[in-house]
C-alpha positions as CSV (number, residue, x, y, z in Angstrom):
1,M,48.0,57.0,-159.4
2,P,47.7,53.5,-160.9
3,Q,47.3,51.1,-157.8
4,V,44.2,54.0,-156.9
5,Q,42.1,52.7,-160.5
6,A,43.1,49.2,-159.7
7,A,41.9,49.0,-156.0
8,W,38.4,50.6,-157.2
9,E,38.7,48.6,-160.4
10,R,38.8,45.4,-157.8
11,G,35.8,46.9,-155.8
12,Q,34.1,46.7,-158.2
13,V,34.8,42.9,-159.3
14,L,34.3,42.4,-155.6
15,F,31.5,43.9,-156.2
16,Q,30.1,41.3,-159.0
17,E,31.6,38.7,-157.0
18,D,29.3,38.8,-153.5
19,L,26.5,39.3,-156.5
20,A,27.0,35.8,-158.2
21,H,27.7,34.3,-155.4
22,A,24.5,36.7,-153.3
23,M,22.3,35.1,-156.4
24,T,21.9,31.4,-155.5
25,N,21.2,32.4,-151.6
26,P,17.9,34.5,-151.7
27,E,19.0,35.1,-147.3
28,E,22.2,36.5,-148.6
29,M,20.6,38.1,-151.0
30,E,18.7,40.1,-148.7
31,Y,21.7,42.1,-147.0
32,L,23.3,43.0,-150.5
33,S,20.8,44.4,-150.9
34,M,20.3,46.9,-147.7
35,I,23.5,49.4,-148.4
36,D,24.1,49.3,-144.5
37,F,25.4,45.5,-144.9
38,A,26.6,45.9,-148.5
39,E,29.2,48.7,-146.8
40,D,30.4,47.2,-144.0
41,C,29.6,43.8,-144.5
42,Y,30.7,43.2,-147.5
43,A,32.6,45.8,-149.2
44,V,34.5,46.7,-146.3
45,A,35.7,43.7,-145.1
46,D,36.4,42.3,-149.3
47,A,39.0,45.3,-149.4
48,R,40.6,44.6,-146.5
49,K,41.3,41.1,-147.6
50,T,42.3,42.7,-150.5
51,Y,44.4,45.2,-148.6
52,P,45.4,44.0,-145.5
53,Y,47.9,46.3,-144.8
54,D,47.6,49.7,-146.8
55,R,44.8,51.6,-145.9
56,M,43.7,54.1,-149.1
57,L,43.7,51.3,-151.3
58,Q,40.9,49.9,-148.9
59,A,39.2,52.7,-149.3
60,W,39.3,52.5,-153.1
61,A,38.1,49.3,-153.1
62,T,36.3,50.1,-151.4
63,S,34.3,53.0,-153.3
64,G,34.5,50.2,-156.2
65,Y,32.3,48.0,-154.6
66,M,30.1,51.1,-153.6
67,L,29.6,52.5,-157.0
68,A,29.1,49.1,-159.2
69,W,26.1,47.9,-155.7
70,W,24.1,51.8,-157.0
71,R,24.7,51.5,-160.6
72,H,22.8,47.2,-160.0
73,V,20.2,49.2,-157.3
74,L,19.1,51.5,-159.4
75,A,19.9,49.3,-162.6
76,E,17.5,47.2,-160.5
77,E,14.3,50.4,-160.1
78,D,14.5,51.1,-163.7
79,A,13.7,47.6,-164.3
80,S,10.9,47.7,-161.8
81,V,9.1,50.6,-162.8
82,S,9.0,49.8,-166.8
């Protein structure tokens, strides 16, 4: 299962890379902050580019990406409430 773990972790790294890029562009940040866009246009696209021939690893990378996305969104919500 090391490949699965690596794909899941890679998905989280891909999110951090996309987030860093989006923070320099308000319009892109707006898209990344919407769950449908985050999953369909960012997570899935990154996973397909990273693992073009392995649907299972694509799914795990997407899962890791979305976990990182949720953590980011929840942290942002916590910060805005405080």
